[in-house]
Each structure stands twice: as structure tokens, then as C-alpha cells.
C-alpha atoms as an extended CHARMM CRD file, in Angstrom:
* protein
*
       248  EXT
         1         1  UNK       CA             -0.1280000000       10.8390000000       21.4780000000  PROA      1               0.0000000000
         2         2  UNK       CA             -0.3450000000       12.0850000000       25.0930000000  PROA      2               0.0000000000
         3         3  UNK       CA             -0.0570000000       15.8000000000       24.2710000000  PROA      3               0.0000000000
         4         4  UNK       CA             -3.2600000000       17.8150000000       23.9120000000  PROA      4               0.0000000000
         5         5  UNK       CA             -2.0440000000       19.6940000000       20.8400000000  PROA      5               0.0000000000
         6         6  UNK       CA              0.2480000000       18.0720000000       18.2910000000  PROA      6               0.0000000000
         7         7  UNK       CA              1.3710000000       18.5830000000       14.7120000000  PROA      7               0.0000000000
         8         8  UNK       CA              2.5470000000       16.1170000000       12.0800000000  PROA      8               0.0000000000
         9         9  UNK       CA              2.7290000000       15.4500000000        8.3520000000  PROA      9               0.0000000000
        10        10  UNK       CA             -0.0070000000       13.1840000000        7.0550000000  PROA      10              0.0000000000
        11        11  UNK       CA             -1.4590000000       11.4390000000        4.0080000000  PROA      11              0.0000000000
        12        12  UNK       CA             -5.2400000000       11.2390000000        3.7020000000  PROA      12              0.0000000000
        13        13  UNK       CA             -6.2260000000        7.6010000000        3.1690000000  PROA      13              0.0000000000
        14        14  UNK       CA             -9.9970000000        8.0200000000        3.2260000000  PROA      14              0.0000000000
        15        15  UNK       CA            -12.7470000000       10.3790000000        4.2980000000  PROA      15              0.0000000000
        16        16  UNK       CA            -16.4040000000       10.0750000000        5.1550000000  PROA      16              0.0000000000
        17        17  UNK       CA            -19.2940000000       12.3180000000        6.0990000000  PROA      17              0.0000000000
        18        18  UNK       CA            -19.7990000000       12.9590000000        9.8040000000  PROA      18              0.0000000000
        19        19  UNK       CA            -22.9170000000       14.8050000000       10.9140000000  PROA      19              0.0000000000
        20        20  UNK       CA            -24.2460000000       17.7390000000        8.9210000000  PROA      20              0.0000000000
        21        21  UNK       CA            -21.0250000000       19.6030000000        8.1480000000  PROA      21              0.0000000000
        22        22  UNK       CA            -18.0470000000       17.5930000000        9.4080000000  PROA      22              0.0000000000
        23        23  UNK       CA            -15.7990000000       14.9380000000        7.9460000000  PROA      23              0.0000000000
        24        24  UNK       CA            -14.0360000000       12.0160000000        9.6000000000  PROA      24              0.0000000000
        25        25  UNK       CA            -10.5780000000       11.6910000000        8.0540000000  PROA      25              0.0000000000
        26        26  UNK       CA             -8.2970000000        8.6640000000        8.2570000000  PROA      26              0.0000000000
        27        27  UNK       CA             -4.6620000000        9.7060000000        8.0060000000  PROA      27              0.0000000000
        28        28  UNK       CA             -1.3600000000        7.9120000000        7.8460000000  PROA      28              0.0000000000
        29        29  UNK       CA              0.9950000000       10.2740000000        9.6390000000  PROA      29              0.0000000000
        30        30  UNK       CA              4.7630000000       10.4220000000        9.7340000000  PROA      30              0.0000000000
        31        31  UNK       CA              5.1330000000       10.5930000000       13.5120000000  PROA      31              0.0000000000
        32        32  UNK       CA              1.9520000000        9.1240000000       14.9640000000  PROA      32              0.0000000000
        33        33  UNK       CA              1.0050000000        6.2150000000       12.7360000000  PROA      33              0.0000000000
        34        34  UNK       CA             -2.5720000000        5.8860000000       11.5150000000  PROA      34              0.0000000000
        35        35  UNK       CA             -5.6330000000        7.3700000000       13.1730000000  PROA      35              0.0000000000
        36        36  UNK       CA             -8.9550000000        9.0490000000       12.4290000000  PROA      36              0.0000000000
        37        37  UNK       CA             -9.5660000000       12.7430000000       13.0870000000  PROA      37              0.0000000000
        38        38  UNK       CA            -12.5110000000       15.1060000000       12.7950000000  PROA      38              0.0000000000
        39        39  UNK       CA            -12.4480000000       18.0610000000       10.3980000000  PROA      39              0.0000000000
        40        40  UNK       CA            -15.2210000000       20.2730000000       11.7520000000  PROA      40              0.0000000000
        41        41  UNK       CA            -17.1480000000       22.2220000000        9.1640000000  PROA      41              0.0000000000
        42        42  UNK       CA            -15.0740000000       20.7480000000        6.3100000000  PROA      42              0.0000000000
        43        43  UNK       CA            -18.1800000000       20.1950000000        4.1790000000  PROA      43              0.0000000000
        44        44  UNK       CA            -19.0130000000       23.9000000000        4.1620000000  PROA      44              0.0000000000
        45        45  UNK       CA            -18.0610000000       25.7890000000        0.9950000000  PROA      45              0.0000000000
        46        46  UNK       CA            -16.0140000000       28.4400000000        2.8030000000  PROA      46              0.0000000000
        47        47  UNK       CA            -14.2790000000       26.0420000000        5.1930000000  PROA      47              0.0000000000
        48        48  UNK       CA            -10.5160000000       26.5620000000        5.5270000000  PROA      48              0.0000000000
        49        49  UNK       CA            -10.1410000000       22.8020000000        6.0000000000  PROA      49              0.0000000000
        50        50  UNK       CA            -12.0710000000       21.6490000000        2.9360000000  PROA      50              0.0000000000
        51        51  UNK       CA             -9.1210000000       21.6430000000        0.5280000000  PROA      51              0.0000000000
        52        52  UNK       CA             -6.8550000000       19.5600000000        2.7330000000  PROA      52              0.0000000000
        53        53  UNK       CA             -9.0410000000       16.6880000000        3.8610000000  PROA      53              0.0000000000
        54        54  UNK       CA             -9.6960000000       14.8820000000        0.5730000000  PROA      54              0.0000000000
        55        55  UNK       CA             -8.0620000000       11.5740000000       -0.2770000000  PROA      55              0.0000000000
        56        56  UNK       CA             -4.7280000000       11.9700000000       -2.0970000000  PROA      56              0.0000000000
        57        57  UNK       CA             -3.6570000000       14.9470000000        0.0170000000  PROA      57              0.0000000000
        58        58  UNK       CA             -0.2450000000       15.3090000000        1.6530000000  PROA      58              0.0000000000
        59        59  UNK       CA             -0.1100000000       18.0240000000        4.2800000000  PROA      59              0.0000000000
        60        60  UNK       CA              0.9630000000       19.1850000000        7.7100000000  PROA      60              0.0000000000
        61        61  UNK       CA             -1.9000000000       18.9240000000       10.1930000000  PROA      61              0.0000000000
        62        62  UNK       CA             -2.3980000000       20.4040000000       13.6500000000  PROA      62              0.0000000000
        63        63  UNK       CA             -4.6540000000       18.5100000000       16.0620000000  PROA      63              0.0000000000
        64        64  UNK       CA             -6.3460000000       19.0510000000       19.3750000000  PROA      64              0.0000000000
        65        65  UNK       CA             -7.2000000000       15.9110000000       21.2990000000  PROA      65              0.0000000000
        66        66  UNK       CA            -10.9560000000       15.4960000000       21.5610000000  PROA      66              0.0000000000
        67        67  UNK       CA            -12.9370000000       13.0730000000       23.6940000000  PROA      67              0.0000000000
        68        68  UNK       CA            -13.4110000000       10.5380000000       20.8920000000  PROA      68              0.0000000000
        69        69  UNK       CA            -11.1610000000       11.6150000000       18.0080000000  PROA      69              0.0000000000
        70        70  UNK       CA             -8.4540000000       14.2290000000       17.5530000000  PROA      70              0.0000000000
        71        71  UNK       CA             -9.8150000000       17.4110000000       15.9900000000  PROA      71              0.0000000000
        72        72  UNK       CA             -8.0340000000       19.0560000000       13.0640000000  PROA      72              0.0000000000
        73        73  UNK       CA             -7.5050000000       22.7020000000       13.9860000000  PROA      73              0.0000000000
        74        74  UNK       CA             -5.2030000000       23.7110000000       11.1420000000  PROA      74              0.0000000000
        75        75  UNK       CA             -3.4760000000       22.4040000000        8.0500000000  PROA      75              0.0000000000
        76        76  UNK       CA             -1.0120000000       23.3580000000        5.3600000000  PROA      76              0.0000000000
        77        77  UNK       CA             -1.2120000000       21.4100000000        2.1090000000  PROA      77              0.0000000000
        78        78  UNK       CA              2.2200000000       20.2670000000        0.9620000000  PROA      78              0.0000000000
        79        79  UNK       CA              1.2650000000       18.3290000000       -2.1450000000  PROA      79              0.0000000000
        80        80  UNK       CA             -1.8080000000       17.2350000000       -4.0290000000  PROA      80              0.0000000000
        81        81  UNK       CA             -1.9630000000       14.5650000000       -6.6910000000  PROA      81              0.0000000000
        82        82  UNK       CA             -4.1960000000       16.0210000000       -9.4180000000  PROA      82              0.0000000000
        83        83  UNK       CA             -3.6730000000       13.1400000000      -11.8550000000  PROA      83              0.0000000000
        84        84  UNK       CA             -6.0150000000       10.9520000000       -9.8140000000  PROA      84              0.0000000000
        85        85  UNK       CA             -8.8430000000       13.4000000000      -10.4730000000  PROA      85              0.0000000000
        86        86  UNK       CA             -7.8480000000       14.2310000000      -14.0330000000  PROA      86              0.0000000000
        87        87  UNK       CA             -7.3550000000       10.6560000000      -15.2400000000  PROA      87              0.0000000000
        88        88  UNK       CA            -10.2040000000        8.2160000000      -14.4300000000  PROA      88              0.0000000000
        89        89  UNK       CA             -7.9080000000        5.2640000000      -15.1500000000  PROA      89              0.0000000000
        90        90  UNK       CA             -5.4140000000        6.3050000000      -12.4760000000  PROA      90              0.0000000000
        91        91  UNK       CA             -7.8980000000        6.8800000000       -9.6610000000  PROA      91              0.0000000000
        92        92  UNK       CA             -8.4370000000        3.1580000000       -8.8780000000  PROA      92              0.0000000000
        93        93  UNK       CA             -4.6740000000        2.5800000000       -8.6160000000  PROA      93              0.0000000000
        94        94  UNK       CA             -4.1550000000        5.4090000000       -6.1580000000  PROA      94              0.0000000000
        95        95  UNK       CA             -7.1930000000        4.2310000000       -4.1950000000  PROA      95              0.0000000000
        96        96  UNK       CA             -5.8580000000        0.6890000000       -4.1370000000  PROA      96              0.0000000000
        97        97  UNK       CA             -2.5360000000        1.8090000000       -2.6500000000  PROA      97              0.0000000000
        98        98  UNK       CA             -4.4080000000        3.8430000000       -0.0280000000  PROA      98              0.0000000000
        99        99  UNK       CA             -6.8330000000        1.0420000000        0.8550000000  PROA      99              0.0000000000
       100       100  UNK       CA             -4.0950000000       -1.5790000000        1.0420000000  PROA      100             0.0000000000
       101       101  UNK       CA             -2.0790000000        0.6700000000        3.3610000000  PROA      101             0.0000000000
       102       102  UNK       CA             -5.1570000000        1.4160000000        5.4560000000  PROA      102             0.0000000000
       103       103  UNK       CA             -5.8740000000       -2.2970000000        5.9380000000  PROA      103             0.0000000000
       104       104  UNK       CA             -2.2860000000       -3.1690000000        6.7420000000  PROA      104             0.0000000000
       105       105  UNK       CA             -1.3790000000       -0.3940000000        9.1800000000  PROA      105             0.0000000000
       106       106  UNK       CA             -3.1050000000       -0.7160000000       12.5420000000  PROA      106             0.0000000000
       107       107  UNK       CA             -2.8250000000        1.7020000000       15.4330000000  PROA      107             0.0000000000
       108       108  UNK       CA             -0.7030000000        4.7320000000       16.1240000000  PROA      108             0.0000000000
       109       109  UNK       CA              2.7570000000        3.1630000000       15.9750000000  PROA      109             0.0000000000
       110       110  UNK       CA              4.9080000000        5.3300000000       13.6600000000  PROA      110             0.0000000000
       111       111  UNK       CA              5.5910000000        3.6940000000       10.2890000000  PROA      111             0.0000000000
       112       112  UNK       CA              7.8720000000        6.1340000000        8.4430000000  PROA      112             0.0000000000
       113       113  UNK       CA              8.9340000000        3.5390000000        5.8480000000  PROA      113             0.0000000000
       114       114  UNK       CA              5.3170000000        2.8410000000        4.8980000000  PROA      114             0.0000000000
       115       115  UNK       CA              4.5450000000        6.5680000000        4.9050000000  PROA      115             0.0000000000
       116       116  UNK       CA              7.3540000000        7.2310000000        2.4120000000  PROA      116             0.0000000000
       117       117  UNK       CA              6.3710000000        4.2060000000        0.3240000000  PROA      117             0.0000000000
       118       118  UNK       CA              2.7950000000        5.4090000000       -0.1270000000  PROA      118             0.0000000000
       119       119  UNK       CA              3.9660000000        8.9420000000       -0.8830000000  PROA      119             0.0000000000
       120       120  UNK       CA              6.3650000000        7.6070000000       -3.5310000000  PROA      120             0.0000000000
       121       121  UNK       CA              3.6670000000        5.3310000000       -4.9320000000  PROA      121             0.0000000000
       122       122  UNK       CA              1.2190000000        8.1860000000       -5.4650000000  PROA      122             0.0000000000
       123       123  UNK       CA              3.9290000000       10.2970000000       -7.0680000000  PROA      123             0.0000000000
       124       124  UNK       CA              5.1410000000        7.5480000000       -9.3890000000  PROA      124             0.0000000000
       125       125  UNK       CA              1.6290000000        6.7320000000      -10.6110000000  PROA      125             0.0000000000
       126       126  UNK       CA              1.4810000000       10.2330000000      -12.0140000000  PROA      126             0.0000000000
       127       127  UNK       CA              4.8680000000        9.9900000000      -13.6940000000  PROA      127             0.0000000000
       128       128  UNK       CA              4.8340000000        6.4790000000      -15.1280000000  PROA      128             0.0000000000
       129       129  UNK       CA              2.5420000000        4.6120000000      -17.4970000000  PROA      129             0.0000000000
       130       130  UNK       CA              3.5330000000        1.2840000000      -15.9170000000  PROA      130             0.0000000000
       131       131  UNK       CA              0.6610000000        1.1000000000      -13.4230000000  PROA      131             0.0000000000
       132       132  UNK       CA              0.6440000000       -2.6810000000      -13.2430000000  PROA      132             0.0000000000
       133       133  UNK       CA              4.2400000000       -3.1380000000      -12.1080000000  PROA      133             0.0000000000
       134       134  UNK       CA              4.0590000000       -0.1810000000       -9.7450000000  PROA      134             0.0000000000
       135       135  UNK       CA              1.1670000000       -1.8470000000       -7.9130000000  PROA      135             0.0000000000
       136       136  UNK       CA              2.9260000000       -5.2240000000       -7.7730000000  PROA      136             0.0000000000
       137       137  UNK       CA              6.1100000000       -3.5690000000       -6.5000000000  PROA      137             0.0000000000
       138       138  UNK       CA              4.0790000000       -1.5730000000       -3.9800000000  PROA      138             0.0000000000
       139       139  UNK       CA              2.4300000000       -4.7520000000       -2.6750000000  PROA      139             0.0000000000
       140       140  UNK       CA              5.7630000000       -6.5020000000       -2.1780000000  PROA      140             0.0000000000
       141       141  UNK       CA              7.4490000000       -3.5010000000       -0.5830000000  PROA      141             0.0000000000
       142       142  UNK       CA              4.4900000000       -2.8250000000        1.6940000000  PROA      142             0.0000000000
       143       143  UNK       CA              4.4770000000       -6.4300000000        2.9120000000  PROA      143             0.0000000000
       144       144  UNK       CA              8.2520000000       -6.2230000000        3.4430000000  PROA      144             0.0000000000
       145       145  UNK       CA              7.9380000000       -3.0100000000        5.4670000000  PROA      145             0.0000000000
       146       146  UNK       CA              5.3410000000       -4.7150000000        7.6440000000  PROA      146             0.0000000000
       147       147  UNK       CA              7.6120000000       -7.7180000000        8.2120000000  PROA      147             0.0000000000
       148       148  UNK       CA              5.8950000000      -10.1500000000        5.8370000000  PROA      148             0.0000000000
       149       149  UNK       CA              8.2660000000      -10.3010000000        2.8870000000  PROA      149             0.0000000000
       150       150  UNK       CA              7.9430000000      -13.5320000000        0.8400000000  PROA      150             0.0000000000
       151       151  UNK       CA             10.9000000000      -15.9160000000        1.0000000000  PROA      151             0.0000000000
       152       152  UNK       CA             12.3000000000      -16.0100000000       -2.5350000000  PROA      152             0.0000000000
       153       153  UNK       CA             15.9680000000      -16.9630000000       -2.0800000000  PROA      153             0.0000000000
       154       154  UNK       CA             15.7100000000      -20.2940000000       -0.2580000000  PROA      154             0.0000000000
       155       155  UNK       CA             13.1330000000      -22.8280000000        0.9070000000  PROA      155             0.0000000000
       156       156  UNK       CA             10.7070000000      -21.2470000000        3.3570000000  PROA      156             0.0000000000
       157       157  UNK       CA             10.5950000000      -24.4880000000        5.3750000000  PROA      157             0.0000000000
       158       158  UNK       CA             14.0890000000      -25.9630000000        5.5010000000  PROA      158             0.0000000000
       159       159  UNK       CA             16.3590000000      -23.2850000000        4.0590000000  PROA      159             0.0000000000
       160       160  UNK       CA             17.5470000000      -25.4460000000        1.1590000000  PROA      160             0.0000000000
       161       161  UNK       CA             17.9380000000      -24.2120000000       -2.3980000000  PROA      161             0.0000000000
       162       162  UNK       CA             17.2550000000      -27.5950000000       -4.0230000000  PROA      162             0.0000000000
       163       163  UNK       CA             14.4710000000      -26.4450000000       -6.3030000000  PROA      163             0.0000000000
       164       164  UNK       CA             14.4760000000      -29.5980000000       -8.4310000000  PROA      164             0.0000000000
       165       165  UNK       CA             13.9970000000      -27.5860000000      -11.6370000000  PROA      165             0.0000000000
       166       166  UNK       CA             15.2010000000      -24.1590000000      -12.6450000000  PROA      166             0.0000000000
       167       167  UNK       CA             12.2690000000      -23.8220000000      -15.0340000000  PROA      167             0.0000000000
       168       168  UNK       CA              9.5030000000      -24.6700000000      -12.6150000000  PROA      168             0.0000000000
       169       169  UNK       CA              9.6290000000      -23.3070000000       -9.0640000000  PROA      169             0.0000000000
       170       170  UNK       CA              6.8980000000      -23.8350000000       -6.4850000000  PROA      170             0.0000000000
       171       171  UNK       CA              5.5300000000      -21.1790000000       -4.1480000000  PROA      171             0.0000000000
       172       172  UNK       CA              3.4730000000      -21.8140000000       -1.0300000000  PROA      172             0.0000000000
       173       173  UNK       CA              1.1260000000      -18.9810000000        0.0010000000  PROA      173             0.0000000000
       174       174  UNK       CA              0.7170000000      -20.6150000000        3.4140000000  PROA      174             0.0000000000
       175       175  UNK       CA              4.4580000000      -20.9780000000        4.0900000000  PROA      175             0.0000000000
       176       176  UNK       CA              5.1150000000      -17.5710000000        2.5790000000  PROA      176             0.0000000000
       177       177  UNK       CA              7.7350000000      -18.4640000000        0.0040000000  PROA      177             0.0000000000
       178       178  UNK       CA              9.3780000000      -20.9470000000       -2.3170000000  PROA      178             0.0000000000
       179       179  UNK       CA              9.5700000000      -24.6020000000       -1.3370000000  PROA      179             0.0000000000
       180       180  UNK       CA             12.3460000000      -26.9620000000       -2.2910000000  PROA      180             0.0000000000
       181       181  UNK       CA             11.7550000000      -30.3220000000       -3.9510000000  PROA      181             0.0000000000
       182       182  UNK       CA             11.7590000000      -32.2020000000       -0.6360000000  PROA      182             0.0000000000
       183       183  UNK       CA              9.2680000000      -29.9120000000        1.1300000000  PROA      183             0.0000000000
       184       184  UNK       CA              6.6350000000      -29.6710000000       -1.5740000000  PROA      184             0.0000000000
       185       185  UNK       CA              3.0810000000      -30.5940000000       -0.6810000000  PROA      185             0.0000000000
       186       186  UNK       CA             -0.4550000000      -29.4520000000       -1.4230000000  PROA      186             0.0000000000
       187       187  UNK       CA             -1.6810000000      -25.9410000000       -2.1010000000  PROA      187             0.0000000000
       188       188  UNK       CA              1.3060000000      -24.8190000000       -4.1650000000  PROA      188             0.0000000000
       189       189  UNK       CA              1.4740000000      -22.6590000000       -7.2770000000  PROA      189             0.0000000000
       190       190  UNK       CA              3.9770000000      -23.0580000000      -10.0820000000  PROA      190             0.0000000000
       191       191  UNK       CA              6.1950000000      -20.1160000000      -10.9700000000  PROA      191             0.0000000000
       192       192  UNK       CA              8.5610000000      -19.5780000000      -13.8460000000  PROA      192             0.0000000000
       193       193  UNK       CA             12.1080000000      -18.8140000000      -12.7040000000  PROA      193             0.0000000000
       194       194  UNK       CA             11.7620000000      -15.4700000000      -14.4910000000  PROA      194             0.0000000000
       195       195  UNK       CA              8.7370000000      -14.6010000000      -12.3440000000  PROA      195             0.0000000000
       196       196  UNK       CA             10.7280000000      -15.2240000000       -9.1680000000  PROA      196             0.0000000000
       197       197  UNK       CA             13.5700000000      -13.0980000000      -10.5200000000  PROA      197             0.0000000000
       198       198  UNK       CA             11.0430000000      -10.3570000000      -11.3070000000  PROA      198             0.0000000000
       199       199  UNK       CA              9.6430000000      -10.4380000000       -7.7630000000  PROA      199             0.0000000000
       200       200  UNK       CA             13.1520000000      -10.2190000000       -6.3000000000  PROA      200             0.0000000000
       201       201  UNK       CA             13.9840000000       -7.2820000000       -8.5440000000  PROA      201             0.0000000000
       202       202  UNK       CA             10.7970000000       -5.4200000000       -7.6180000000  PROA      202             0.0000000000
       203       203  UNK       CA             11.6320000000       -5.8010000000       -3.9360000000  PROA      203             0.0000000000
       204       204  UNK       CA             15.1170000000       -4.3700000000       -4.4790000000  PROA      204             0.0000000000
       205       205  UNK       CA             14.3550000000       -1.6640000000       -7.0550000000  PROA      205             0.0000000000
       206       206  UNK       CA             13.1680000000        1.8400000000       -6.0230000000  PROA      206             0.0000000000
       207       207  UNK       CA              9.6660000000        2.6230000000       -7.2620000000  PROA      207             0.0000000000
       208       208  UNK       CA             11.1270000000        5.3490000000       -9.4650000000  PROA      208             0.0000000000
       209       209  UNK       CA             13.0200000000        2.6910000000      -11.4620000000  PROA      209             0.0000000000
       210       210  UNK       CA             10.2050000000        0.1500000000      -11.8490000000  PROA      210             0.0000000000
       211       211  UNK       CA              9.1920000000        1.6690000000      -15.1910000000  PROA      211             0.0000000000
       212       212  UNK       CA             12.4690000000        0.3670000000      -16.6840000000  PROA      212             0.0000000000
       213       213  UNK       CA             11.5030000000       -3.2770000000      -16.1210000000  PROA      213             0.0000000000
       214       214  UNK       CA              9.8980000000       -5.2010000000      -19.0040000000  PROA      214             0.0000000000
       215       215  UNK       CA              8.2840000000       -8.4740000000      -17.8610000000  PROA      215             0.0000000000
       216       216  UNK       CA              6.5830000000      -11.0130000000      -20.0940000000  PROA      216             0.0000000000
       217       217  UNK       CA              2.8240000000      -11.5650000000      -20.0550000000  PROA      217             0.0000000000
       218       218  UNK       CA              3.2920000000      -14.8800000000      -18.2770000000  PROA      218             0.0000000000
       219       219  UNK       CA              5.4610000000      -13.3210000000      -15.5900000000  PROA      219             0.0000000000
       220       220  UNK       CA              2.9010000000      -10.5950000000      -14.9730000000  PROA      220             0.0000000000
       221       221  UNK       CA              0.1000000000      -13.1430000000      -14.6440000000  PROA      221             0.0000000000
       222       222  UNK       CA              2.0560000000      -15.3740000000      -12.2790000000  PROA      222             0.0000000000
       223       223  UNK       CA              3.2350000000      -12.4340000000      -10.1740000000  PROA      223             0.0000000000
       224       224  UNK       CA             -0.3360000000      -11.1730000000       -9.7920000000  PROA      224             0.0000000000
       225       225  UNK       CA             -1.4980000000      -14.5680000000       -8.5720000000  PROA      225             0.0000000000
       226       226  UNK       CA              1.4770000000      -15.0040000000       -6.2280000000  PROA      226             0.0000000000
       227       227  UNK       CA              1.0250000000      -11.5880000000       -4.6400000000  PROA      227             0.0000000000
       228       228  UNK       CA             -2.7320000000      -11.9500000000       -4.3290000000  PROA      228             0.0000000000
       229       229  UNK       CA             -2.6150000000      -15.3360000000       -2.5930000000  PROA      229             0.0000000000
       230       230  UNK       CA              0.3300000000      -14.3760000000       -0.3870000000  PROA      230             0.0000000000
       231       231  UNK       CA             -1.2620000000      -11.1340000000        0.8050000000  PROA      231             0.0000000000
       232       232  UNK       CA             -4.6650000000      -12.7480000000        1.3340000000  PROA      232             0.0000000000
       233       233  UNK       CA             -3.2180000000      -15.5550000000        3.4720000000  PROA      233             0.0000000000
       234       234  UNK       CA             -0.7410000000      -13.6450000000        5.6240000000  PROA      234             0.0000000000
       235       235  UNK       CA             -2.2040000000      -10.1660000000        5.9780000000  PROA      235             0.0000000000
       236       236  UNK       CA             -5.9120000000      -11.0130000000        6.3720000000  PROA      236             0.0000000000
       237       237  UNK       CA             -6.8990000000       -8.0970000000        4.1590000000  PROA      237             0.0000000000
       238       238  UNK       CA            -10.3800000000       -9.2590000000        3.3150000000  PROA      238             0.0000000000
       239       239  UNK       CA            -12.0800000000       -7.9220000000        0.2100000000  PROA      239             0.0000000000
       240       240  UNK       CA            -10.5020000000       -4.7360000000       -1.1300000000  PROA      240             0.0000000000
       241       241  UNK       CA            -13.1270000000       -2.7500000000       -3.0540000000  PROA      241             0.0000000000
       242       242  UNK       CA            -10.5630000000       -0.8190000000       -5.1000000000  PROA      242             0.0000000000
       243       243  UNK       CA             -8.8510000000       -4.0450000000       -6.1970000000  PROA      243             0.0000000000
       244       244  UNK       CA            -11.8110000000       -4.9710000000       -8.4040000000  PROA      244             0.0000000000
       245       245  UNK       CA            -11.5530000000       -1.6710000000      -10.2960000000  PROA      245             0.0000000000
       246       246  UNK       CA             -7.9910000000       -2.1560000000      -11.5300000000  PROA      246             0.0000000000
       247       247  UNK       CA             -7.7430000000       -2.7610000000      -15.2720000000  PROA      247             0.0000000000
       248       248  UNK       CA             -5.2860000000       -5.6620000000      -15.2350000000  PROA      248             0.0000000000
């Protein structure tokens, strides 16, 4: 971002108080990746910026490069997501998607695929009652967009598809995928073949179609564990505060 004044679409990931009247906003933008910017006077009641700097806001923002952070000089709100404020049960899910994205995206390298994924995720949470699967699909797709997709079609170590048993597959969080019978060692988790099929389908299916999928209780439990261990090992996410608030 060499230009002094620039404009881009952005999604507000988080916001915090800065000084007496300002806010420091972290945005995922379409053209400039992720960065923090100052919204001067945004905490004042009559501020023209106040309505567009809250989390769960999609807008077009104009910036002026400051000494430390870019300064928001104008904005046009494109879309808000009122269901996160109206439904207390949905808020943690939207926050989780935002926090996960915030932890994963580093720096100002454009990430249009991740931008569109988060935008779709927020929209779908308001349209679908299947919050659980949406979050699991979001996790897998986010990891894939960042280049860390789990290996689910062949052995992550040797490339074989000799699973040994169709009913009991083994997944290695450290190796990042399934392991064949000959490569199995310590630190593995057992997965039902249906759970692996579910994970593959979630990777391939648009978020708008996830609500059509009907997994079993066992598959949901195994998928949660697989995703959690895989993300924790490979993406170094640390403790996500919003993760503990999900009702799963």
C-alpha cells in the first residue's frame, strides 16, 4: 500500500478503543489483505464513522496513510449482518469465523478467496439453522485457501490408498491427513469412513449447500476432533476465545 490515499472493500474483524474518542479497527480487505486502521472520533455519538466500524460490517473504506496506522477518512456501508445482534446464539459463531480468519491471515497480501469465504460464512449463518456444519465447512475451506488442506484421498506420507479397513481410517494431525496401514504410528485418531466422506464433501460443497447435508452424531463428533487437532497443529492458532462459546 504505497499510495497515500487508497480505497477498498473491507470486512471488520475486530475493534477496540483507542484513546478518548477513537477506535482501532482490524479489517480484512479485498485488495490489501489484513491491516489495522484508526477511525478518529468513531466513539462520538454524532460520528459519521460510528456505524461502519463495528464487527460484522461489510463496507467500502477510504484511507489516508498515517505515521503508524492508516486513517479511515470515509466509508460506505454495503452490508450489515443484524442477525448476530438479534440472536445471542448466532453471535459466537460469527465471532468465531472472524477470529479464526484474523489469526490465520497475516500481513497485507491480498486474499480474495478468504475474503469471499468469510463474507459467505456470515451470510449463511443468518440463512441456515445448521451452524455446526457451517463452522466445520468454514474451517476446512479456510485451511484450504491458506494452503493447508488435509490430505483425505491418499496416505499423507507415501501416497498409498491401502487403508487396511474401510470401516476404520486413521488420521494424523501431525502429518496432516490419512495414513495407510503401513505408515501408521503414534498420535493417530480413528475416523469412520463416513466422517472422511463428510469432510471431503464439505471441502467440495459451497457454503450455501451445506445445510442439505445430514451427518450422524458420531460423524459430527469425529469431524470436530479432526478439525480441532489439525488446525491446532498446523496453523498455530493458540487459544481462540470465541471457540469456547460455541454450543456444540
